[in-house]
C-alpha positions as CSV (number, residue, x, y, z in Angstrom):
1,M,-8.2,-84.7,-16.3
2,K,-7.3,-82.6,-13.1
3,L,-6.7,-84.5,-9.9
4,L,-9.2,-83.1,-7.5
5,H,-8.6,-85.3,-4.4
6,S,-6.6,-88.3,-3.4
7,G,-8.2,-90.4,-0.5
8,K,-7.2,-93.5,1.4
9,V,-8.2,-95.8,-1.6
10,R,-9.6,-93.7,-4.4
11,D,-8.4,-90.8,-6.5
12,V,-10.8,-88.2,-7.9
13,Y,-10.4,-86.6,-11.2
14,L,-12.4,-83.9,-13.0
15,D,-13.1,-84.6,-16.7
16,G,-15.4,-82.0,-18.2
17,D,-18.6,-82.1,-16.3
18,D,-18.0,-85.5,-14.8
19,L,-16.0,-87.1,-11.9
20,V,-13.7,-90.0,-12.8
21,L,-13.3,-92.1,-9.7
22,V,-10.2,-94.4,-9.8
23,A,-9.8,-97.2,-7.2
24,S,-6.2,-97.9,-6.5
25,D,-4.6,-100.9,-5.0
26,R,-4.1,-99.1,-1.7
27,L,-5.1,-100.6,1.5
28,S,-6.3,-98.8,4.7
29,I,-7.0,-100.3,8.1
30,Y,-7.8,-98.4,11.1
31,D,-7.9,-95.3,8.9
32,V,-4.2,-95.6,8.2
33,V,-3.1,-96.2,4.5
34,L,-0.5,-99.1,4.5
35,P,2.7,-98.8,2.2
36,T,2.1,-102.1,0.4
37,P,-0.6,-102.5,-2.2
38,I,-2.9,-105.3,-2.9
39,P,-2.7,-106.5,-6.6
40,D,-6.0,-106.3,-8.3
41,K,-7.9,-104.9,-5.3
42,G,-8.9,-101.6,-7.4
43,R,-10.4,-103.9,-10.2
44,V,-12.4,-105.9,-7.6
45,L,-13.9,-102.7,-5.8
46,T,-14.8,-101.1,-8.9
47,Q,-16.3,-104.2,-11.0
48,L,-18.1,-105.5,-7.6
49,S,-19.5,-102.0,-7.0
50,L,-20.7,-101.6,-10.6
51,W,-22.5,-105.0,-10.3
52,W,-24.1,-104.0,-7.1
53,F,-25.1,-100.4,-8.4
54,D,-27.0,-102.2,-11.3
55,R,-29.0,-104.3,-8.8
56,L,-29.8,-101.6,-6.4
57,A,-31.1,-98.8,-8.8
58,D,-34.8,-99.5,-7.9
59,I,-33.9,-98.8,-4.4
60,V,-32.0,-95.5,-5.0
61,P,-30.3,-93.7,-7.9
62,H,-26.5,-94.0,-8.2
63,H,-23.9,-91.6,-9.4
64,V,-22.5,-93.9,-12.1
65,V,-22.5,-92.3,-15.8
66,S,-20.4,-95.2,-17.4
67,G,-18.0,-97.9,-16.1
68,T,-16.2,-98.2,-19.6
69,D,-16.0,-94.6,-20.9
70,V,-12.7,-93.9,-18.8
71,P,-9.0,-93.4,-19.6
72,A,-7.3,-96.4,-20.8
73,E,-4.7,-96.4,-18.1
74,F,-7.6,-96.8,-15.5
75,A,-9.4,-99.4,-17.4
76,G,-11.2,-101.9,-15.2
77,R,-10.8,-99.8,-12.0
78,A,-12.5,-96.3,-12.7
79,V,-15.9,-95.2,-13.0
80,R,-17.2,-92.1,-14.6
81,C,-19.6,-90.3,-12.4
82,R,-22.0,-87.4,-11.8
83,R,-20.8,-84.6,-9.6
84,L,-22.8,-84.5,-6.3
85,E,-22.7,-82.6,-3.0
86,M,-21.6,-85.3,-0.6
87,L,-23.3,-85.7,2.7
88,P,-20.9,-85.6,5.8
89,V,-22.0,-89.0,7.2
90,E,-20.7,-92.4,6.9
91,C,-23.9,-94.5,6.6
92,I,-23.1,-97.9,8.4
93,A,-25.7,-100.8,8.6
94,R,-25.0,-103.6,10.9
95,G,-26.5,-106.9,10.9
96,Y,-24.0,-108.7,13.0
97,L,-21.7,-107.8,15.8
98,A,-18.0,-107.1,14.9
99,G,-15.3,-104.7,14.8
100,L,-15.7,-101.3,16.3
101,G,-19.4,-101.9,16.9
102,L,-18.5,-104.7,19.1
103,E,-16.0,-102.9,21.0
104,E,-18.7,-100.2,21.4
105,Y,-21.2,-102.6,22.8
106,R,-19.0,-104.0,25.2
107,K,-18.2,-100.7,26.5
108,Q,-21.8,-99.3,26.7
109,G,-24.2,-102.0,25.5
110,T,-24.9,-99.7,22.5
111,V,-23.6,-98.8,18.9
112,S,-24.1,-95.4,17.8
113,G,-26.8,-94.8,20.5
114,V,-28.8,-97.9,19.5
115,P,-29.5,-100.1,22.6
116,L,-28.8,-103.7,22.0
117,P,-29.8,-106.7,24.0
118,G,-27.3,-108.2,26.6
119,G,-25.4,-111.2,26.3
120,L,-24.3,-110.7,22.6
121,V,-20.8,-111.9,21.7
122,E,-18.5,-111.4,18.8
123,G,-20.2,-112.5,15.6
124,S,-23.7,-112.5,17.1
125,K,-26.7,-111.7,14.6
126,L,-28.7,-108.7,15.7
127,P,-32.3,-109.0,16.3
128,E,-32.6,-106.7,13.3
129,P,-30.3,-104.6,11.3
130,I,-29.3,-101.3,12.7
131,F,-28.0,-98.0,11.5
132,T,-24.7,-96.9,13.1
133,P,-23.5,-93.7,11.4
134,T,-20.0,-92.3,11.9
135,T,-18.3,-89.1,11.1
136,K,-16.1,-88.8,7.9
137,A,-12.7,-88.7,9.0
138,A,-9.7,-87.1,6.8
139,V,-6.8,-89.4,5.9
140,G,-5.0,-90.3,8.9
141,E,-7.7,-89.4,11.4
142,H,-10.4,-91.9,12.9
143,D,-14.1,-91.9,12.1
144,E,-16.2,-91.4,15.2
145,F,-19.7,-93.0,16.1
146,M,-22.6,-90.6,15.6
147,T,-26.0,-90.9,17.1
148,F,-29.2,-90.5,14.9
149,D,-29.5,-87.2,16.7
150,D,-26.2,-86.1,15.4
151,V,-26.9,-87.0,11.8
152,V,-30.1,-84.9,12.2
153,A,-28.1,-81.8,13.4
154,A,-25.6,-82.4,10.5
155,V,-28.2,-82.8,7.7
156,G,-31.6,-82.2,8.9
157,A,-34.4,-84.4,10.2
158,E,-35.9,-85.3,6.9
159,T,-32.4,-86.2,5.1
160,A,-31.2,-88.2,8.1
161,A,-34.5,-90.3,8.1
162,R,-33.9,-90.8,4.5
163,L,-30.3,-91.8,4.9
164,R,-31.3,-94.3,7.5
165,E,-34.1,-95.9,5.5
166,L,-32.0,-96.1,2.3
167,T,-29.0,-97.6,4.2
168,L,-31.0,-100.4,5.7
169,A,-32.8,-100.9,2.4
170,V,-29.5,-101.4,0.6
171,Y,-27.9,-103.4,3.3
172,T,-31.0,-105.9,3.4
173,R,-30.8,-106.3,-0.4
174,G,-27.2,-106.9,-0.3
175,A,-27.4,-109.3,2.5
176,E,-30.2,-111.3,0.8
177,T,-28.4,-111.2,-2.7
178,A,-25.0,-112.3,-1.2
179,A,-26.7,-115.1,1.0
180,T,-27.6,-116.9,-2.2
181,S,-23.8,-117.3,-2.7
182,G,-23.4,-118.6,0.8
183,I,-21.9,-115.1,2.1
184,I,-23.0,-113.3,5.1
185,V,-22.8,-109.4,4.8
186,A,-22.1,-108.6,8.7
187,D,-22.0,-105.0,7.8
188,T,-21.5,-102.3,5.4
189,K,-20.7,-98.7,4.9
190,L,-22.2,-96.6,2.3
191,E,-21.8,-92.9,1.2
192,F,-24.6,-90.6,-0.3
193,G,-24.7,-87.3,-2.1
194,V,-27.3,-84.9,-3.4
195,D,-27.5,-84.0,-7.1
196,E,-28.7,-80.8,-8.6
197,G,-32.3,-81.7,-8.2
198,G,-32.1,-82.5,-4.5
199,A,-32.3,-86.1,-4.8
200,I,-30.1,-88.4,-2.6
201,V,-27.9,-90.5,-4.9
202,L,-25.7,-93.6,-3.8
203,A,-22.1,-92.8,-4.5
204,D,-18.5,-94.1,-4.0
205,E,-18.4,-97.7,-3.8
206,V,-20.9,-100.2,-2.6
207,L,-21.0,-103.5,-0.7
208,T,-17.2,-104.4,-1.5
209,P,-14.8,-106.1,0.7
210,D,-13.4,-102.7,1.6
211,S,-16.7,-101.3,2.8
212,S,-18.2,-104.4,4.1
213,R,-17.6,-107.5,6.3
214,F,-18.2,-110.9,4.2
215,W,-18.2,-114.0,6.1
216,P,-18.7,-117.6,4.6
217,A,-22.2,-118.8,5.9
218,D,-21.1,-122.3,6.3
219,S,-18.5,-121.5,9.0
220,W,-20.3,-118.7,10.7
221,E,-20.0,-119.2,14.7
222,P,-20.7,-116.5,17.0
223,G,-18.2,-116.0,20.0
224,R,-15.1,-116.0,17.8
225,P,-13.4,-114.1,15.1
226,Q,-14.9,-115.0,11.6
227,Y,-13.1,-116.0,8.4
228,A,-13.6,-113.0,6.2
229,F,-13.6,-112.3,2.5
230,D,-12.2,-108.6,3.1
231,K,-9.3,-106.8,4.8
232,Q,-10.3,-108.1,8.4
233,F,-7.3,-110.7,7.7
234,V,-5.0,-107.8,7.5
235,R,-6.3,-106.1,10.6
236,E,-5.6,-109.4,12.6
237,W,-2.3,-109.7,11.0
238,S,-1.4,-106.1,12.3
239,Q,-2.6,-106.9,15.8
240,T,0.4,-109.2,16.1
241,L,2.7,-106.1,15.6
242,D,3.8,-103.7,18.1
243,W,2.0,-100.8,16.1
244,D,-0.2,-98.2,17.7
245,R,-2.7,-97.7,14.6
246,T,-1.2,-94.4,13.6
247,P,0.8,-93.5,10.4
248,P,3.1,-94.6,9.1
249,G,1.5,-98.1,8.8
250,P,3.4,-101.3,8.6
251,E,4.7,-102.9,5.4
252,V,2.7,-106.1,4.7
253,P,4.5,-109.3,4.2
254,A,4.1,-111.0,0.7
255,D,2.1,-114.2,2.2
256,V,-0.5,-111.7,3.7
257,V,-0.6,-109.7,0.5
258,A,-1.2,-112.9,-1.6
259,A,-3.9,-114.3,1.0
260,T,-5.6,-111.1,1.1
261,R,-5.9,-110.6,-2.7
262,A,-7.3,-114.2,-2.9
263,R,-10.0,-113.1,-0.5
264,Y,-11.0,-110.1,-2.4
265,V,-11.0,-112.1,-5.6
266,E,-13.1,-114.9,-4.1
267,A,-15.6,-112.5,-2.8
268,Y,-16.1,-111.0,-6.2
269,E,-16.4,-114.3,-7.8
270,R,-18.8,-115.8,-5.3
271,I,-21.1,-112.9,-5.2
272,T,-21.1,-112.1,-9.0
273,G,-20.6,-115.6,-10.5
274,R,-18.1,-114.1,-12.8
275,D,-14.4,-114.5,-13.2
276,L,-12.2,-111.5,-12.4
């Protein structure tokens, strides 16, 4: 196989006519890759994505060719997939106010140009899910919010409308499904590409602890940070440091690594009902 690209978390190889997408145990926060891996993280991302792709196929086609026909050294954390022309937009759906969306709301009362009611606080449930796209930043750079008009300028009106529709549909299905396991999906980030026939295809990862905020429903309480089954725990740990969110990232202590791994695994096992 030929290595085509090494991203924040995934490595992309060319194997014949297919791509092999390998999820590493690398962790990135604030678009910075940290030097300390999280054991089994790549397996969680891959296996949870495969589980979701199966359950979303009636909404949007996906890029997966096989989750098992991969080189042995990558077994469990790689996916064989179709080649696509990836669209230059990070498609984000938000059902709750958190993270950079909360910061933007506090400044302007909007997120990605979408006006929101006054008086919302951290963790507030939004009146309805909203589409809040961002740019796709290179490793070491930061994603920037895009308005819907920005997306139209980047990909055209028809494709922009379809991306918004699909993003909100995937989020709604994911949130409803996770709710049966007592998990709130506060937000999620999706990537789409276009196949040879011009169809929009769901790609990369979907509804994982890297691309989403997962909160336990039984402890959700607006007005404060939420317990999270994702890398928010590492973000909060990093906020105790004298670090300006630029490379190089800090080494992560063993206890933070262990706690983060446990949250990733619990998210997978609660949502799928399977042991990792």
